[in-house]
C-alpha positions, 0 to 999 in steps of 0.5 A: 155552310155558315162556318165556311162564310163566317171563317173569312170575317174571323181570318180575313187572310182566308179571304185573301187566300180564296181571292187568290185562288180564284185568279190562279185559274181564271186565265185557264178558263178564259183562254180557250174562249178567245185564244183558238180564234187568235191562234188561227189568224197566225196559221194554227189549225184546231189540231195544233192549238189542241196539242198545245193546250194539252201539252200545257197541262201535261206540264202542269201536272208535272210541276204540280209535284215539283212545286210542292217540294220547292214550296217546302224549301223556299216557303209557300208564300214566296212560291205562290207570290213568285212563281205563281203571281209574277211568274204567271203574269209574265208568261201570260204575256209571253204566251199571248204574244208568241205567235207574233214575236216568234213569227208563228213558230209552233214549237216556240208557241208550244214552249211559251204555253208549256212555261205558263202551265208550269208556272200555274203550278206555282199556286200549289202551296196555297193548298197548304198555306191557307189551312195553315192560317187557322188553328181549328175549322181547317175544313172552313178554310178549305171550303173557301179554297174549294170555292175559289178553285170553282169560281173561275169557271165563270169568272174566265168566260165572264172577263172575256165577255165583258171586255173582249168587245171594247179592249180586244183580246190583247186587252183581255190578256193584260187584264188577266196578266195584271190580275196575277200581279194583283194576286201576288201582292195579296199573297204578300199579306198571307202570312203564317202564324208567328211569321213560320216560313217553311213547312218544317216550322209549321209542321212543328207549330200546327200539325200541317203534313208536308206540302208534297202530301197535298194534290193541286 
């Protein structure tokens, strides 16, 4: 446990990776708190909402695999930064405003949600990127990622509880979108040793398996 805490002091980039991991799924746990009632205002039933939500994460599962290969091709950091951070920021706004922009069209709202769910998988390469930052104590680096994966269960609803009373659900969505942009900026500073940019280079230098072998 002590090593899991000291690793962030020894390698601050691991801490950045942990923060990015928290932001990754914060919206996933924030949305169910207020989106069902928001969608209901546009005529969406509970069944329709649950179908949309379930379909979103079906697409997420599929794109978890796809972005593993994309990360190996385009670079892990680039994939997290552009598809994960920037992509999720834009698709979060799209998903929220889709009932208004598309006249309450069920299928277009569904499509908007699927796009968000797919881009959420853009953070998958983080699982390979962060352990590659250290030559030893990779387990401690993974522990920070696992902590980052668990905290959104609290952080997401907490953001809703703290801000929805003052800025409303629209304000909460913009806060979530801004957090995604922040994650993209932070990822910019998570550079691999010797500026390696691809899984091929990293595999040669630090013996990390190809990203396709990792699970989200």
